[in-house]
C-alpha positions as CSV (number, residue, x, y, z in Angstrom):
1,X,-11.7,-40.4,1.3
2,X,-8.2,-41.7,1.6
3,X,-5.5,-39.5,3.2
4,X,-2.2,-39.3,1.4
5,X,1.0,-38.7,3.4
6,X,3.0,-35.9,1.9
7,X,6.5,-35.2,3.2
8,X,7.0,-31.8,4.8
9,X,10.0,-31.3,2.5
10,X,7.9,-31.6,-0.6
11,X,5.3,-29.2,0.8
12,X,8.0,-26.6,1.8
13,X,9.6,-26.8,-1.7
14,X,6.2,-26.1,-3.2
15,X,5.8,-23.1,-0.9
16,X,9.3,-21.8,-1.8
17,X,8.3,-22.0,-5.5
18,X,5.3,-19.7,-4.7
19,X,7.7,-17.2,-3.2
20,X,10.0,-17.4,-6.2
21,X,7.1,-16.9,-8.6
22,X,6.0,-13.8,-6.7
23,X,2.6,-15.2,-5.7
24,X,3.3,-14.9,-1.9
25,X,5.8,-12.7,0.0
26,X,6.4,-14.9,3.1
27,X,5.9,-18.4,4.2
28,X,5.8,-19.9,7.6
29,X,4.8,-22.9,9.8
30,X,2.3,-23.6,12.5
31,X,2.6,-25.8,15.6
32,X,6.0,-27.2,14.7
33,X,8.1,-28.8,17.4
34,X,11.7,-27.8,17.9
35,X,12.8,-31.0,16.1
36,X,10.4,-30.2,13.2
37,X,11.9,-26.7,12.8
38,X,15.5,-28.2,12.9
39,X,14.5,-30.6,10.2
40,X,12.9,-27.9,8.1
41,X,16.0,-25.6,8.5
42,X,18.2,-28.4,7.3
43,X,16.8,-28.3,3.7
44,X,14.9,-25.0,3.5
45,X,16.3,-22.5,1.0
46,X,13.9,-19.9,2.3
47,X,13.7,-19.8,6.1
48,X,10.2,-19.6,7.7
49,X,9.2,-16.0,8.4
50,X,6.6,-17.1,11.0
51,X,6.1,-19.8,13.6
52,X,2.5,-19.8,14.9
53,X,2.0,-21.7,18.1
54,X,-1.2,-22.4,20.0
55,X,-0.7,-21.7,23.7
56,X,-3.4,-21.0,26.3
57,X,-4.2,-22.1,29.9
58,X,-5.8,-25.4,28.6
59,X,-2.9,-26.2,26.3
60,X,0.4,-25.4,28.1
61,X,3.2,-26.8,25.9
62,X,6.2,-25.9,28.1
63,X,7.4,-24.1,25.0
64,X,9.1,-20.9,26.1
65,X,12.0,-22.7,27.8
66,X,13.2,-24.3,24.6
67,X,11.6,-22.2,21.9
68,X,14.5,-20.1,20.7
69,X,17.7,-21.8,21.9
70,X,17.6,-25.0,19.9
71,X,16.5,-23.2,16.7
72,X,19.6,-22.7,14.5
73,X,18.5,-19.3,13.1
74,X,16.1,-16.7,14.4
75,X,12.6,-16.6,13.0
76,X,11.4,-13.1,12.2
77,X,8.1,-13.6,14.0
78,X,6.4,-15.9,16.5
79,X,2.7,-15.8,16.9
80,X,1.1,-17.3,20.0
81,X,-2.7,-18.0,19.6
């Protein structure tokens, strides 16, 4: 099986189309870096409702120091798993 690289922007636009068609209520992202969120916010018409991040004693990402400050707009929900 060959993997195909799909740009995040194309994927996000497809998910926005699902919201516009009424097939889903909210869309979000998982395990995005601060830079990934900045990039997403630069072209997203619908902002992510959720940022899900894996964080536990064996995977400490140093995330809380920089999680909200560099993000240009507030997310409505952050889930840590």
